N, C-alpha and C positions, 0 to 999 in steps of 0.2 A: 657867291651870292645866290639867293634863291629867286627863281623866276617862275611865275604861274602861267600855265598854258591852258586856256579854256576851250571846251568843245561842247557839243550838244549833250553828251552823256557823262562827261567827267571833267574835273579840274585837276591838272597834273602840275605838281611843283617840281622843278628841276634845279639842281645845283650847278652853277656855271662859274668858270674862272673869271678873272678880271677882263679878259678879252671877249667874254660872252660865249665861250665854248662850253657846250653842255657836257658835264662830267658824270652826273649821277641823277637818276630819277629818285626823288626823295619821298614823294607823297602823292597818292591818288585819292581824290574824293569823288565818289560816284553820285550821280544825280538821280538815277532811276530807282535807287534803293538806298536806305541808310547804311552805308558801307564805306569804310575808310581803310586804306592800306598805306603803311609807311615802310620805308626801307632805310633803317638806321645806318648812319655813317659818321665819320669824323674826317676833318681835313686840316692839315697844317702845311706850311710852306716847305718845311724840311722833309716831312714824310709823305706829303701828298694826300690823296683821298684813301681812306681805309674803311672798309665795310665791317660791320659788327658780326660776332659769332651768330647771333640770331639775325639773319639777313632780312626777314620780313615779319611785320606785325600787322595783323588784320583785325579791324573792329567791326563787328556786325551788330546793327541795331542803333547806331549813332550817326546822325547826319552831319554833325560838326565836331571839331576838336573840343570846343568848350563844353559839349554835352557829356564827354567821356569822363567817368569817375576819376578823381584826382590821383588815386593810387596807380592807375594804369595809363594816365594821360601822357602823350608824348610832349617833351619839352621843346624849347625853341630850336634845339639841335636835332629834333625829330628822333629822339630816343626816349624810352620810358624813363622819366626823370626822377621819380620818387625813390629815395635811397632804400626804403624798405622793400619796394618791388624789385629793385636791382639785386638785392640779396637773394630773393626767391628765384629770380631768373638765373643768377650765378649758380645756385644749387642745381637747377634744372640742367644747365649746360655741363656741369661737372658730372652729373649722373648719366646724362644722355649726350655724349660728345657729337653725335651726328644730328642733333636737333638744330634746325635752321629756320623754323617758322612757328610763331605763336598766334593763335586765333582767340580773341576775346569776344564773347557773345552774351547777349542779355538773357537768352533762354537756351535750352538744350541740355547737353550732358558734358560734364568735364571728362576729358580723356587725355591722359599723359602718355605720350609715346614719341618716338622719333621716326621720321624727321619733322613731323608736325604734331604739336600739342594744342588741345582746345580747352579753354577755361570758361566756364560760366562766371561772369564778373563777380557774383555774390560769393562763389567758392574761393576765388582768388583773393577777394577782400578779407575773408576769414583768416587766410594765411598771413596776409599783410598785417592785419590787426594783432595777430599773435606775435609776429616779429616786432611790431611797434611796442607792445607791452614789455617785451624783453629788453628792448633798447632803452625804454624809459626807466625800467628797473635798474639796469646796469648804470645808466647815467646818474641816477640818484645815489646809488651805492658808491660809485666812483667819486663823486663830489664829497660825500661824507668821509670816505677813507682819506682823501687828500687833506681835508680840513682837520681831521683828527690826528693825522700824522704831523701836520704843521703845529697843532696845538701841543704836541709832546715836546716841541722844540722852542716854542715861543708863546708867551701870554697874550700876544697880539691876536691869537686865534682861540676861539672858544670851541671846545668839543661839542659835537652834535650827535644826536641819535635819530636814525630814520625810522619811521613807522611803517610796518608792513600792512598794507591796505587789505581790506576784505578780499579773500581769494588769492592774495599774493603768495601765500605759502604753497598752496596747491599748484599755482603757476610755476613757482620756483622748482618744485619737485617733479613737475610733469615730464621733463625730458629724460628722467632717470627711470630705470626699471624698478619693479616692486621689491627686488632683492637688494635693498640699500643696506650697506654695512654701516652700522651706527656704533659710535664709541659710547662709553659711559657719560662723557661730557655732552655728547649729542642728545642722549636720552634725557639727561637732566635739563637741558635747555628746552626740549620739547615739552617736558612735564611742567616746566616753569610757564611756558606759553599757554598750555591748557589750563593750568591752575590759576593763571592770571585773568581768566575770563570772569566777567561780572556775574554775580549770583542770578540776576535777572536773565542773562543770556543762557545760563545753564538750565534754568527752569523752562525756558521757552523752547529750546532745541535739544534734541537727543545727541547732537554731535559730540558733546562733552563725554557722555556716557559711552558712546561708541568708540571714541578715541581711547578712553581708558581700557575698554574691553579689548581693543586691538593690541594694546601694549601687553595686557594680561595674557592674551592668547599667545602672543609671541614668546612671552616668558614660559608659559606652560609647554609650548612646543619644544623649547630648549630643555626643560626639565624632563619631558617624555623621551627626548633623544638621548639624554644622559642616562636615564633609567634603562632604556632598551640597550644601550651600549654595555652597561654593567651586566645585563642578562645574557650577553653573548660570552661572558667569561666561562672557561671550562675548568678552571682551578679555583681553589678557595679564595674568595675575595671579600671576606667578612669585614676587614678593615676599610676597604673601599666603600662598602655599603654604609658603614658607620659614618664615614666622612661625608658621603652623599646626603644622608638623612640629617646629619648635623648642619649642613649648608642649607637644606630645605626642611627645616623643622616642622613647618606647617603640615607637611605630609603625614608625619606621625600623629599629629593632633587629630587628623581626619579619621583615624581608626577607632577613636573613642566616641561613645554615644553622647558625651557632654563636653563642655569646654574644659580644656586643660592648658596649663602653662608649663613650658619646659623649665624645670627647676635646676637640673644639673646633668651634664653629660659625664658618663663613666663615674657614676656616683658610688661612693663606698656605703654599703648598707649593713656593715658589721661582720662579725665572725672571726676576727683575728684571735690567734692564740697568744699565750704569754711570750712566744718567740717572735711575735709580730708578723706572722704569715697566715695564709689561708683566708685572708680577708675577701669578702664577697663584693664584687664590683658589678653593678647593673649598667647596661649600655646607656639607657636614658631614664631619668627619674622625673616624673611629671607631678605637678600639684593641680588639683582641680580648681575651677573658677572661684569657688567659695573659700578656698584655702583651708579646708577642714579635713582634707584627706589627700593621699598620694596615690600614684600609679607607677608601676614598674614596667619597663618595656625592654625586651631583649631582642637583638637582631642576630639572626643566623645568616644563611645564604640561600640563594635560589637553587643551589645544587643539593641542599640537604634533602635526603629522602624522607617522605612522609609515611609510606607504607612499604611493607615487604613486597617483593615482586611476585612471589608465589602465594596463592590463596591458602589460608589456614584451613578453611573448609570450602571446597569447590561448590559453586562457582564464584560466590560473591562475599565471602568472609575473609577479610585481609587483616593481618595484625599490624600494629604500629612498627615502623622501622626503629631500630635502636637509636638512631640519630634524633628522631623526633621525640621518642619517649625520654631520652636523655636530656633534651632541651627543656621539656616540660618539668622534669625533676629538678633541673637547675633553677628554673623560675620559681618553683614552689619552695626550694631551699632559700632562695634570696628573699622571698616574701616572709617566710617564717623568721629568718634572721633579722630582717628589718623590723618586724613587729616586736620581737623579743628585746632587741638592743636599742632600737630607736623610737619605739612606741611611747616611751615615757618622755623623751625629749621633744619629739615632734608630734603634733596632733595628727593621729592616724587611726582609722577604725579597721576597715577590712580592705587593704589596698587592692586596686585593680591590677591584674598582671596580664600582659599581652606579649606574645612572641610572634615575630614575623619570620616565616620559615617556608622554604620549599615552593613548589609550583603546582597548583591544583590542575592546571591544563595538561600536565604530564601523566595524569592518572587516567586509566580507562574507566568505562562506565561502572563496572562492578567495584573498582577501587574507590570511585567517587562516593558511592553509596556507603561503603565502610568508613570512609573519611568523614563524611557528614554526620554519621551516627556517632563516631568517636568524638568529633568536635562538639556536637550538640550536647553530649553527656559529660563533657569536661567542664566541671563547675567552677574550678578555681583559676584556670588559665584560658584566655581567649587566644585562639590560633587563627592567624591571618596569613595568607600566602602572598608572595611577592606579586603574582599576576593580578590578584584581587586589589592590591594597592595601586597597581598601574591602571586598572580599570576605573578606580575612583578618580585619578588624575584626568584620564581621558574623558570621563563623564563631566567633570568641571569644565574642561575645554569645550565640550559640545554645548553646554549651557551658555557659555560666553559667546560662542559662534552664532547661536540662534538669536 
């Protein structure tokens, strides 16, 4: 039983056995200043009196137990009774095994350390409220899961759906790092949530746009990583490039100055002999947005040389490399064959021809001058380098990030 002993400066509560023997000082309430100290314990007939891991809890700024905030107020057993606060204290003792005293104060600075930790009550309350929100979310979800599981077994139960309150999703994801691994199903569900927002909400807040931009940036990051991975290849990987651009066809569309639609991959453009060979195949055949003309696009590799290594005339006149001039000749042949044999069947005037080839960044300053002069005066084939395509993608990412 608890017995109070009063003096001029304090009131001390002592736990005594049935015979009145004092076993444990449980609480001290000071009269000269608003200060209360409790010494948590438990007692049973079989185990006797047991002190808690946190042997002392001090309250500074409160004159009575009733004034202490509920989250940190001691219970009838003189321990911090709130189940949310208990979880916080358990985390503290797990992290700081030598912690044996907690001080709660109305003002001052929170300091977490061992053997004594001090909490401003408002700081501790924030932690408790966060724990409480998680408990409520778990309880709601648990009840729904139980009902839905029973509904699968019996018509006596009706399936229920729980609503995610405002801020619930951010709270749900808060414990996780920003590097969250999402499956396709996860992405679809998030997009469903975003797309399900009312029109009025979308127009009022920019959250919807920012969310879509974050998803788009994440996609572009993956595209850039894949592009840069292919650039590391040291052997011919033309088929890999074709497969990459086939998967991300919008990239090829960005090299044209007008809207184009991918018409066919590895399109036959004519040229077969009576032996049914020597047919011309272009990597990608596009149709413009008005559907009144076509565009041919050929993919080489980033390893294809653009210019010869030695100057034709020192210091800054460089000739085309045979690989580059050969690619241009191939494109011109495909265009001519397409016009001759397909021009009557398909509406086409003067098809645009583009070749993606080589790396401009591998040229020195003198070579760049020769390359730009050569490219600028090439009237029938637009030459685009792989690193220029990569810069276009990175530029789009930068716009979305801004």
